[in-house]
VOMARBA-947894 format. One record per residue (C-alpha): chain; residue number from 1; x, z, y. Coordinates in steps of 0.001 Angstrom, whole numbers, plus 500000, padded with zeros to 6 digits. Example, Ala and Ser with C-alpha at 12.3 -4.5 7.8 and 13.67 -1.06 7.14 Angstrom:
REM VOMARBA-947894
+-------+-----+--------+--------+--------+
: chain :   n :      X :      Z :      Y :
+-------+-----+--------+--------+--------+
:     A :   1 : 512300 : 507800 : 495500 :
:     A :   2 : 513670 : 507140 : 498940 :
+-------+-----+--------+--------+--------+
***
This chain:
REM VOMARBA-947894
+-------+-----+--------+--------+--------+
: chain :   n :      X :      Z :      Y :
+-------+-----+--------+--------+--------+
:     A :   1 : 326443 : 060993 : 635855 :
:     A :   2 : 323053 : 060056 : 634058 :
:     A :   3 : 319705 : 059497 : 635297 :
:     A :   4 : 316022 : 059833 : 634040 :
:     A :   5 : 313630 : 056512 : 633779 :
:     A :   6 : 312576 : 057691 : 637215 :
:     A :   7 : 315425 : 058664 : 639339 :
:     A :   8 : 317250 : 055829 : 641317 :
:     A :   9 : 319467 : 053598 : 639319 :
:     A :  10 : 323048 : 054121 : 639145 :
:     A :  11 : 325642 : 051419 : 641172 :
:     A :  12 : 327737 : 051006 : 638916 :
:     A :  13 : 326452 : 048861 : 635676 :
:     A :  14 : 328106 : 046861 : 633491 :
:     A :  15 : 327561 : 043058 : 633767 :
:     A :  16 : 327934 : 040259 : 631445 :
:     A :  17 : 330758 : 037532 : 631334 :
:     A :  18 : 329793 : 034690 : 634291 :
:     A :  19 : 326986 : 032732 : 632558 :
:     A :  20 : 326586 : 034918 : 628972 :
:     A :  21 : 323922 : 036802 : 628431 :
:     A :  22 : 323603 : 040542 : 628072 :
:     A :  23 : 324625 : 041873 : 624705 :
:     A :  24 : 322358 : 044342 : 623673 :
:     A :  25 : 322851 : 046851 : 620041 :
:     A :  26 : 319925 : 048968 : 618675 :
:     A :  27 : 320368 : 052309 : 616547 :
:     A :  28 : 317302 : 054079 : 615056 :
:     A :  29 : 317951 : 057419 : 613604 :
:     A :  30 : 315841 : 059255 : 611739 :
:     A :  31 : 312275 : 058406 : 610814 :
:     A :  32 : 310453 : 055149 : 609921 :
:     A :  33 : 309150 : 055339 : 613228 :
:     A :  34 : 311715 : 054949 : 615601 :
:     A :  35 : 312806 : 051805 : 613058 :
:     A :  36 : 309178 : 050438 : 613986 :
:     A :  37 : 309987 : 051008 : 618067 :
:     A :  38 : 313203 : 049206 : 617496 :
:     A :  39 : 311640 : 046185 : 616276 :
:     A :  40 : 309757 : 045963 : 619961 :
:     A :  41 : 312579 : 046605 : 621479 :
:     A :  42 : 314135 : 043602 : 619655 :
:     A :  43 : 311672 : 041244 : 620815 :
:     A :  44 : 311326 : 042607 : 624373 :
:     A :  45 : 315642 : 042477 : 624492 :
:     A :  46 : 315071 : 038573 : 623179 :
:     A :  47 : 312253 : 037734 : 625497 :
:     A :  48 : 314777 : 038675 : 628365 :
:     A :  49 : 317040 : 036256 : 626651 :
:     A :  50 : 320033 : 039223 : 625662 :
:     A :  51 : 321780 : 038354 : 622845 :
:     A :  52 : 321260 : 041600 : 619902 :
:     A :  53 : 324666 : 042360 : 618522 :
:     A :  54 : 324981 : 044928 : 615830 :
:     A :  55 : 325862 : 048443 : 616882 :
:     A :  56 : 329400 : 048771 : 615324 :
:     A :  57 : 330210 : 045596 : 617903 :
:     A :  58 : 331560 : 045628 : 621639 :
:     A :  59 : 327768 : 045314 : 623263 :
:     A :  60 : 326950 : 045543 : 627120 :
:     A :  61 : 324226 : 047954 : 626566 :
:     A :  62 : 323538 : 050478 : 623857 :
:     A :  63 : 320074 : 051825 : 623124 :
:     A :  64 : 320056 : 054934 : 621018 :
:     A :  65 : 316823 : 056032 : 619646 :
:     A :  66 : 317757 : 059989 : 618669 :
:     A :  67 : 316141 : 062142 : 616252 :
:     A :  68 : 315341 : 066276 : 616663 :
:     A :  69 : 314268 : 067260 : 613252 :
:     A :  70 : 317087 : 069453 : 612777 :
:     A :  71 : 319894 : 070525 : 614844 :
:     A :  72 : 321982 : 068770 : 612506 :
:     A :  73 : 319832 : 065163 : 613607 :
:     A :  74 : 320517 : 066356 : 616677 :
:     A :  75 : 323786 : 066801 : 616606 :
:     A :  76 : 324379 : 063090 : 614768 :
:     A :  77 : 322783 : 061947 : 617750 :
:     A :  78 : 325201 : 063036 : 620469 :
:     A :  79 : 327931 : 061464 : 617555 :
:     A :  80 : 326605 : 058446 : 617828 :
:     A :  81 : 325716 : 058058 : 621879 :
:     A :  82 : 329733 : 058905 : 622410 :
:     A :  83 : 330736 : 056401 : 619775 :
:     A :  84 : 328929 : 053721 : 622148 :
:     A :  85 : 330440 : 054867 : 625001 :
:     A :  86 : 333938 : 055140 : 623720 :
:     A :  87 : 332507 : 051859 : 622030 :
:     A :  88 : 332252 : 049892 : 625404 :
:     A :  89 : 333513 : 052552 : 628509 :
:     A :  90 : 331545 : 049822 : 631276 :
:     A :  91 : 328343 : 049793 : 628681 :
:     A :  92 : 325081 : 051023 : 629831 :
:     A :  93 : 324053 : 053552 : 627383 :
:     A :  94 : 320425 : 053870 : 626883 :
:     A :  95 : 318635 : 057512 : 624960 :
:     A :  96 : 315364 : 057803 : 624092 :
:     A :  97 : 313552 : 059643 : 621221 :
:     A :  98 : 312693 : 063093 : 620326 :
:     A :  99 : 316413 : 064470 : 620939 :
:     A : 100 : 316571 : 063065 : 624261 :
:     A : 101 : 315159 : 065774 : 626211 :
:     A : 102 : 317303 : 068629 : 624800 :
:     A : 103 : 320650 : 065964 : 624710 :
:     A : 104 : 320199 : 065230 : 628182 :
:     A : 105 : 321406 : 068957 : 629900 :
:     A : 106 : 323720 : 069377 : 627013 :
:     A : 107 : 327457 : 069656 : 627781 :
:     A : 108 : 328490 : 066801 : 625541 :
:     A : 109 : 326459 : 064827 : 627060 :
:     A : 110 : 327867 : 064995 : 630607 :
:     A : 111 : 329176 : 061407 : 632150 :
:     A : 112 : 328216 : 059795 : 628425 :
:     A : 113 : 324546 : 058362 : 629000 :
:     A : 114 : 323569 : 056376 : 631416 :
:     A : 115 : 319725 : 056438 : 631201 :
:     A : 116 : 317310 : 058816 : 629499 :
:     A : 117 : 314054 : 057058 : 628409 :
:     A : 118 : 311207 : 060183 : 627822 :
:     A : 119 : 309182 : 059739 : 624677 :
:     A : 120 : 305948 : 059636 : 626181 :
:     A : 121 : 308088 : 055992 : 628172 :
:     A : 122 : 309217 : 054506 : 625463 :
:     A : 123 : 306835 : 051228 : 625163 :
:     A : 124 : 308258 : 050665 : 628078 :
:     A : 125 : 311494 : 050857 : 627828 :
:     A : 126 : 313217 : 047422 : 628265 :
:     A : 127 : 311235 : 046582 : 631462 :
:     A : 128 : 312328 : 050041 : 632536 :
:     A : 129 : 315905 : 049002 : 631331 :
:     A : 130 : 315595 : 045986 : 633169 :
:     A : 131 : 314512 : 047705 : 636276 :
:     A : 132 : 317772 : 049271 : 636073 :
:     A : 133 : 319936 : 046468 : 635345 :
:     A : 134 : 318548 : 045218 : 638425 :
:     A : 135 : 317210 : 042620 : 636834 :
:     A : 136 : 313462 : 040803 : 637707 :
:     A : 137 : 310290 : 042392 : 635975 :
:     A : 138 : 309100 : 040525 : 633476 :
:     A : 139 : 305998 : 039571 : 634028 :
:     A : 140 : 304368 : 040703 : 629979 :
:     A : 141 : 306125 : 040489 : 626675 :
:     A : 142 : 304816 : 037808 : 624489 :
:     A : 143 : 304749 : 039927 : 621394 :
:     A : 144 : 305492 : 043507 : 619927 :
:     A : 145 : 308204 : 042320 : 617396 :
:     A : 146 : 310184 : 039726 : 616620 :
:     A : 147 : 309809 : 037006 : 613910 :
:     A : 148 : 311176 : 037867 : 610517 :
:     A : 149 : 314139 : 035668 : 611379 :
:     A : 150 : 314871 : 037598 : 614190 :
:     A : 151 : 314071 : 040986 : 612530 :
:     A : 152 : 317124 : 043478 : 611028 :
:     A : 153 : 314810 : 043969 : 608052 :
:     A : 154 : 312256 : 041252 : 606454 :
:     A : 155 : 309783 : 044466 : 605800 :
:     A : 156 : 307953 : 045378 : 609179 :
:     A : 157 : 307050 : 049148 : 610178 :
:     A : 158 : 304330 : 048765 : 612082 :
:     A : 159 : 303446 : 052035 : 614561 :
:     A : 160 : 300014 : 052545 : 614579 :
:     A : 161 : 299754 : 055833 : 616677 :
:     A : 162 : 302291 : 058462 : 618335 :
:     A : 163 : 302139 : 061973 : 618249 :
:     A : 164 : 300841 : 064243 : 616196 :
:     A : 165 : 297835 : 067195 : 616202 :
:     A : 166 : 299159 : 069772 : 613603 :
:     A : 167 : 301167 : 072440 : 614169 :
:     A : 168 : 303719 : 072970 : 610962 :
:     A : 169 : 305757 : 076076 : 611521 :
:     A : 170 : 308841 : 074182 : 610581 :
:     A : 171 : 308435 : 071348 : 612656 :
:     A : 172 : 309780 : 070441 : 616631 :
:     A : 173 : 308580 : 067008 : 616657 :
:     A : 174 : 304811 : 067411 : 617988 :
:     A : 175 : 306564 : 068982 : 620986 :
:     A : 176 : 308695 : 066170 : 621628 :
:     A : 177 : 306136 : 063344 : 620538 :
:     A : 178 : 302606 : 064799 : 622121 :
:     A : 179 : 299530 : 064656 : 620616 :
:     A : 180 : 298166 : 061683 : 618596 :
:     A : 181 : 297612 : 058424 : 620541 :
:     A : 182 : 296099 : 055378 : 618526 :
:     A : 183 : 296267 : 051479 : 618546 :
:     A : 184 : 292516 : 050334 : 617955 :
:     A : 185 : 291585 : 048964 : 614456 :
:     A : 186 : 291118 : 045458 : 616290 :
:     A : 187 : 294304 : 045498 : 617516 :
:     A : 188 : 296186 : 047046 : 614189 :
:     A : 189 : 294593 : 043900 : 612732 :
:     A : 190 : 295409 : 041467 : 615122 :
:     A : 191 : 299443 : 042607 : 614954 :
:     A : 192 : 298734 : 042479 : 611275 :
:     A : 193 : 297884 : 038722 : 611704 :
:     A : 194 : 300793 : 038302 : 613838 :
:     A : 195 : 303404 : 039715 : 611565 :
:     A : 196 : 301726 : 036928 : 608859 :
:     A : 197 : 302631 : 034198 : 611154 :
:     A : 198 : 306102 : 035191 : 612370 :
:     A : 199 : 306852 : 035466 : 608524 :
:     A : 200 : 306736 : 038654 : 607257 :
:     A : 201 : 305657 : 039736 : 603522 :
:     A : 202 : 305313 : 043531 : 604070 :
:     A : 203 : 303986 : 045533 : 606874 :
:     A : 204 : 304193 : 049771 : 606393 :
:     A : 205 : 301449 : 051049 : 608803 :
:     A : 206 : 303798 : 053730 : 610750 :
:     A : 207 : 302954 : 057004 : 612210 :
:     A : 208 : 304141 : 060783 : 612736 :
:     A : 209 : 301007 : 061597 : 611754 :
:     A : 210 : 299420 : 058515 : 610332 :
:     A : 211 : 296281 : 060554 : 608906 :
:     A : 212 : 294707 : 061298 : 612387 :
:     A : 213 : 294633 : 057427 : 613354 :
:     A : 214 : 291615 : 057482 : 615681 :
:     A : 215 : 290678 : 061220 : 615915 :
:     A : 216 : 291901 : 061809 : 619807 :
:     A : 217 : 288867 : 059363 : 619679 :
:     A : 218 : 286244 : 060906 : 617515 :
:     A : 219 : 287005 : 058542 : 614740 :
:     A : 220 : 288076 : 058567 : 611492 :
:     A : 221 : 289788 : 055409 : 610957 :
:     A : 222 : 292406 : 054930 : 608217 :
:     A : 223 : 289416 : 054812 : 605722 :
:     A : 224 : 287854 : 051402 : 607645 :
:     A : 225 : 291556 : 049914 : 608189 :
:     A : 226 : 292127 : 049782 : 604791 :
:     A : 227 : 288626 : 047641 : 604010 :
:     A : 228 : 289436 : 045304 : 607164 :
:     A : 229 : 293112 : 044822 : 605916 :
:     A : 230 : 291423 : 043835 : 602476 :
:     A : 231 : 289040 : 041705 : 604372 :
:     A : 232 : 290445 : 040122 : 607569 :
:     A : 233 : 294252 : 039419 : 606344 :
:     A : 234 : 296383 : 038032 : 603916 :
:     A : 235 : 299565 : 039895 : 604044 :
:     A : 236 : 300838 : 039839 : 600640 :
:     A : 237 : 301383 : 043827 : 600944 :
:     A : 238 : 300558 : 047178 : 602926 :
:     A : 239 : 302300 : 049633 : 602465 :
:     A : 240 : 301388 : 053950 : 604119 :
:     A : 241 : 304479 : 055314 : 605401 :
:     A : 242 : 303746 : 059357 : 605025 :
:     A : 243 : 299806 : 061191 : 604639 :
:     A : 244 : 299194 : 064473 : 603780 :
:     A : 245 : 297558 : 065196 : 600835 :
:     A : 246 : 294405 : 066539 : 602497 :
:     A : 247 : 293883 : 063608 : 604446 :
:     A : 248 : 293155 : 061645 : 601475 :
:     A : 249 : 289627 : 060743 : 600801 :
:     A : 250 : 288073 : 059666 : 597802 :
:     A : 251 : 286796 : 056553 : 600268 :
:     A : 252 : 290832 : 055992 : 600582 :
:     A : 253 : 291612 : 056095 : 597084 :
:     A : 254 : 288962 : 053544 : 596400 :
:     A : 255 : 290123 : 051067 : 598722 :
:     A : 256 : 293749 : 051368 : 597485 :
:     A : 257 : 292964 : 050872 : 593555 :
:     A : 258 : 290389 : 048104 : 595033 :
:     A : 259 : 292958 : 045696 : 596565 :
:     A : 260 : 296151 : 043926 : 594988 :
:     A : 261 : 297558 : 044005 : 598486 :
:     A : 262 : 297665 : 047717 : 598983 :
:     A : 263 : 300758 : 048767 : 597577 :
:     A : 264 : 300189 : 051094 : 594899 :
:     A : 265 : 302819 : 054201 : 596291 :
:     A : 266 : 302047 : 057273 : 598671 :
:     A : 267 : 304705 : 059480 : 600269 :
:     A : 268 : 302478 : 062348 : 600256 :
:     A : 269 : 304785 : 065456 : 602287 :
:     A : 270 : 303736 : 068576 : 600005 :
:     A : 271 : 306414 : 071285 : 601509 :
:     A : 272 : 305609 : 074054 : 598999 :
:     A : 273 : 303545 : 074644 : 596169 :
:     A : 274 : 302504 : 078394 : 596741 :
:     A : 275 : 299786 : 078867 : 599034 :
:     A : 276 : 301374 : 082103 : 600590 :
:     A : 277 : 304449 : 079743 : 601825 :
:     A : 278 : 301330 : 077153 : 602648 :
:     A : 279 : 299368 : 079475 : 605136 :
:     A : 280 : 302862 : 080815 : 606673 :
:     A : 281 : 304015 : 077226 : 606937 :
:     A : 282 : 300818 : 076465 : 608399 :
:     A : 283 : 299896 : 073678 : 606493 :
:     A : 284 : 295900 : 073089 : 605990 :
:     A : 285 : 296805 : 071975 : 602216 :
:     A : 286 : 296388 : 074240 : 599494 :
:     A : 287 : 297713 : 074190 : 595729 :
:     A : 288 : 294646 : 073573 : 594454 :
:     A : 289 : 293602 : 070544 : 596643 :
:     A : 290 : 297298 : 068884 : 596119 :
:     A : 291 : 296618 : 068914 : 592262 :
:     A : 292 : 293128 : 067211 : 592759 :
:     A : 293 : 293838 : 064586 : 595494 :
:     A : 294 : 297328 : 063358 : 592759 :
:     A : 295 : 295226 : 063746 : 589932 :
:     A : 296 : 292340 : 061655 : 591450 :
:     A : 297 : 295087 : 059367 : 592521 :
:     A : 298 : 296530 : 058900 : 588982 :
:     A : 299 : 292691 : 058535 : 587715 :
:     A : 300 : 292008 : 055893 : 590348 :
:     A : 301 : 295591 : 053815 : 590437 :
:     A : 302 : 297082 : 053804 : 586806 :
:     A : 303 : 300691 : 053725 : 587711 :
:     A : 304 : 300665 : 054578 : 591326 :
:     A : 305 : 304120 : 055663 : 592308 :
:     A : 306 : 304245 : 058970 : 594244 :
:     A : 307 : 307101 : 060628 : 596275 :
:     A : 308 : 306970 : 063918 : 598218 :
:     A : 309 : 308779 : 066523 : 600443 :
:     A : 310 : 309548 : 069759 : 599756 :
:     A : 311 : 310806 : 072913 : 601618 :
:     A : 312 : 313428 : 075190 : 599737 :
:     A : 313 : 313932 : 078681 : 601142 :
:     A : 314 : 311536 : 079251 : 603728 :
:     A : 315 : 311447 : 082657 : 605433 :
:     A : 316 : 309569 : 084823 : 603088 :
:     A : 317 : 309787 : 082626 : 599788 :
:     A : 318 : 309896 : 084897 : 596553 :
:     A : 319 : 310833 : 083945 : 593242 :
:     A : 320 : 307253 : 083875 : 592581 :
:     A : 321 : 306481 : 081220 : 595346 :
:     A : 322 : 309473 : 078889 : 594298 :
:     A : 323 : 308805 : 078950 : 590861 :
:     A : 324 : 305312 : 077857 : 591913 :
:     A : 325 : 306303 : 074962 : 594208 :
:     A : 326 : 308921 : 073924 : 590817 :
:     A : 327 : 306192 : 074033 : 588506 :
:     A : 328 : 303491 : 072211 : 590723 :
:     A : 329 : 306279 : 069543 : 591038 :
:     A : 330 : 307366 : 069442 : 587125 :
:     A : 331 : 303523 : 069301 : 586300 :
:     A : 332 : 302339 : 066540 : 589144 :
:     A : 333 : 305354 : 064146 : 587772 :
:     A : 334 : 306232 : 063060 : 591150 :
:     A : 335 : 308431 : 060460 : 591144 :
:     A : 336 : 311213 : 061330 : 593983 :
:     A : 337 : 311576 : 064649 : 595634 :
:     A : 338 : 312774 : 064724 : 599254 :
:     A : 339 : 314586 : 068471 : 598739 :
:     A : 340 : 315214 : 069805 : 602481 :
:     A : 341 : 316605 : 073440 : 602308 :
:     A : 342 : 315707 : 075386 : 604963 :
:     A : 343 : 317572 : 075595 : 608504 :
:     A : 344 : 316854 : 077090 : 611688 :
:     A : 345 : 315077 : 074741 : 614135 :
:     A : 346 : 314704 : 076525 : 617625 :
:     A : 347 : 311894 : 075870 : 618927 :
:     A : 348 : 309815 : 076364 : 616021 :
:     A : 349 : 307709 : 079274 : 615048 :
:     A : 350 : 309910 : 079856 : 612017 :
:     A : 351 : 313033 : 080041 : 613569 :
:     A : 352 : 311524 : 083874 : 614992 :
:     A : 353 : 310181 : 084541 : 611453 :
:     A : 354 : 311477 : 087600 : 609721 :
:     A : 355 : 312751 : 087616 : 605797 :
:     A : 356 : 314679 : 084450 : 605820 :
:     A : 357 : 316592 : 083921 : 602929 :
:     A : 358 : 320819 : 083824 : 601818 :
:     A : 359 : 322314 : 080717 : 602350 :
:     A : 360 : 323399 : 080712 : 598535 :
:     A : 361 : 320223 : 081519 : 597433 :
:     A : 362 : 318606 : 078839 : 599021 :
:     A : 363 : 321128 : 076038 : 598277 :
:     A : 364 : 320649 : 077361 : 594418 :
:     A : 365 : 317008 : 077068 : 594762 :
:     A : 366 : 317807 : 073141 : 596062 :
:     A : 367 : 320055 : 072268 : 593334 :
:     A : 368 : 317494 : 073402 : 590693 :
:     A : 369 : 314726 : 070979 : 592759 :
:     A : 370 : 317258 : 068582 : 593051 :
:     A : 371 : 317561 : 068445 : 589174 :
:     A : 372 : 314217 : 068136 : 588479 :
:     A : 373 : 313663 : 064997 : 590971 :
:     A : 374 : 316632 : 063914 : 588977 :
:     A : 375 : 314853 : 063466 : 585770 :
:     A : 376 : 311707 : 062749 : 587215 :
:     A : 377 : 312966 : 059760 : 588741 :
:     A : 378 : 314912 : 058648 : 586068 :
:     A : 379 : 312165 : 059089 : 583526 :
:     A : 380 : 310193 : 056835 : 586196 :
:     A : 381 : 312303 : 054080 : 585895 :
:     A : 382 : 313024 : 054248 : 582927 :
:     A : 383 : 309273 : 053591 : 582300 :
:     A : 384 : 309439 : 050152 : 583696 :
:     A : 385 : 312081 : 049018 : 581201 :
:     A : 386 : 310844 : 045769 : 579575 :
:     A : 387 : 308015 : 044920 : 582248 :
:     A : 388 : 307663 : 042359 : 584858 :
:     A : 389 : 307187 : 043017 : 588377 :
:     A : 390 : 307208 : 041165 : 591483 :
:     A : 391 : 310493 : 041988 : 593350 :
:     A : 392 : 310373 : 041347 : 597037 :
:     A : 393 : 314102 : 040000 : 598042 :
:     A : 394 : 315295 : 041762 : 601433 :
:     A : 395 : 319064 : 041225 : 600871 :
:     A : 396 : 321401 : 038850 : 599177 :
:     A : 397 : 324969 : 038823 : 598782 :
:     A : 398 : 328218 : 036973 : 598697 :
:     A : 399 : 327930 : 036822 : 594897 :
:     A : 400 : 324334 : 036304 : 594378 :
:     A : 401 : 322880 : 039452 : 593789 :
:     A : 402 : 319457 : 039994 : 595900 :
:     A : 403 : 318095 : 044020 : 596161 :
:     A : 404 : 314483 : 044572 : 597153 :
:     A : 405 : 311250 : 046684 : 596144 :
:     A : 406 : 308538 : 046138 : 593854 :
:     A : 407 : 304804 : 047065 : 595511 :
:     A : 408 : 305447 : 050588 : 593642 :
:     A : 409 : 308622 : 050836 : 595713 :
:     A : 410 : 310831 : 050379 : 592454 :
:     A : 411 : 314533 : 049129 : 594005 :
:     A : 412 : 315457 : 046882 : 591968 :
:     A : 413 : 319030 : 044225 : 591941 :
:     A : 414 : 318266 : 040867 : 590426 :
:     A : 415 : 321825 : 038755 : 590117 :
:     A : 416 : 321859 : 034719 : 590133 :
:     A : 417 : 319785 : 034714 : 593746 :
:     A : 418 : 320141 : 031933 : 596582 :
:     A : 419 : 319507 : 032080 : 600117 :
:     A : 420 : 316092 : 030689 : 599313 :
:     A : 421 : 315028 : 033894 : 597604 :
:     A : 422 : 315204 : 035849 : 600403 :
:     A : 423 : 311856 : 037175 : 601927 :
:     A : 424 : 310265 : 036035 : 598542 :
:     A : 425 : 308737 : 037967 : 596039 :
:     A : 426 : 310656 : 037129 : 592509 :
:     A : 427 : 309164 : 037622 : 589612 :
:     A : 428 : 311652 : 039578 : 587491 :
:     A : 429 : 311875 : 041875 : 584150 :
:     A : 430 : 313579 : 045049 : 584355 :
:     A : 431 : 316355 : 045190 : 582059 :
:     A : 432 : 318244 : 048425 : 582708 :
:     A : 433 : 319482 : 050635 : 585287 :
:     A : 434 : 322004 : 052064 : 587731 :
:     A : 435 : 321486 : 055492 : 587686 :
:     A : 436 : 323592 : 056289 : 590008 :
:     A : 437 : 322219 : 054070 : 593074 :
:     A : 438 : 318925 : 054973 : 591780 :
:     A : 439 : 318702 : 051257 : 591085 :
:     A : 440 : 316681 : 049118 : 588511 :
:     A : 441 : 318000 : 046223 : 587540 :
:     A : 442 : 316150 : 042736 : 586619 :
:     A : 443 : 316487 : 039642 : 585383 :
:     A : 444 : 314245 : 036308 : 587047 :
:     A : 445 : 311817 : 034911 : 584854 :
+-------+-----+--------+--------+--------+
***
């Protein structure tokens, strides 16, 4: 049996060992926004006096933030929820995220999860969980995320908005996340300043529809936010999670170019280089507009690194449409292409479109675009050979090998690190690469 957050709590609740705090484990599937939300859950759990353990360990509570972007993502969500239940049959298993609504009635989930928290209530997940467990309500949590020492990563994914205004034909997420709901700029600045005091060296501004920040209040906040980050914070590195090409304004480009602390990296989902397919996808971009934006970025910010998402085999995609996508990617020299073969997602407009392509053809085109991505990514990594860069060291293994990213989002492996180097920007020279791992090799200066 399972319950929603609004239903009466189940009478059989897992309890920790006597005089021991409850242990809680988290799993964030899918997007960076789920990771940002996990930071909040971690902090609220710590303030509740709970002990955080790895998801692979036995815990009293498991919190799974699910993904619904594809049917495969939903399948993986179900798998991980069942895995948590098997790990501790007496645990309280909590499900939230974009797949939560569909999983709640799924036959595989019967008797597996104890509590479902809808997306619109997930900001209050831990308070609702405390109520479900019969614990006293916490008067008010002090912070929206934990100190870096208690965080899973050294890079803070900062949630600045939820929801989406778009209606792309292939995407289910607006139906699951709702319309855009933004933090005020003043609050975002306060949270970046708080992150500084808690030891973070990098913040990633995260949202489903980042370019629509403030639009629900007839504001266009992103350009102003960049300018205020430059003038009112000292965070060493601030990065954008993802932004559509048509939402990159000249003012934004100027702000990016003016600040060494705004990372020279953008992930811009292009999805197709064919105007006909972009229109069928209900995208707001055109191939000409995409080209103009990318060229403007490269002119204003020499060396900026760019990655993208591309969907291959969208219904009705002809040979000419695919070649237009391939040609645009080659022309623009996008450094890494995340290639997604089209798959039917029930509940989207694309699921009901005619002219679907044979799977073999979709896979053939996918491999061709992936090969272009490999070539362009290798050339990009090679372009860094011999250059001095700053690497934010995020992990250090037992052999003293540190790994992290540069402001350009170049992944670098550096030997000879100690724990004192963790969460610091380390100056290194790029000396080689491990191509299969898509990582550059660096020697510390």
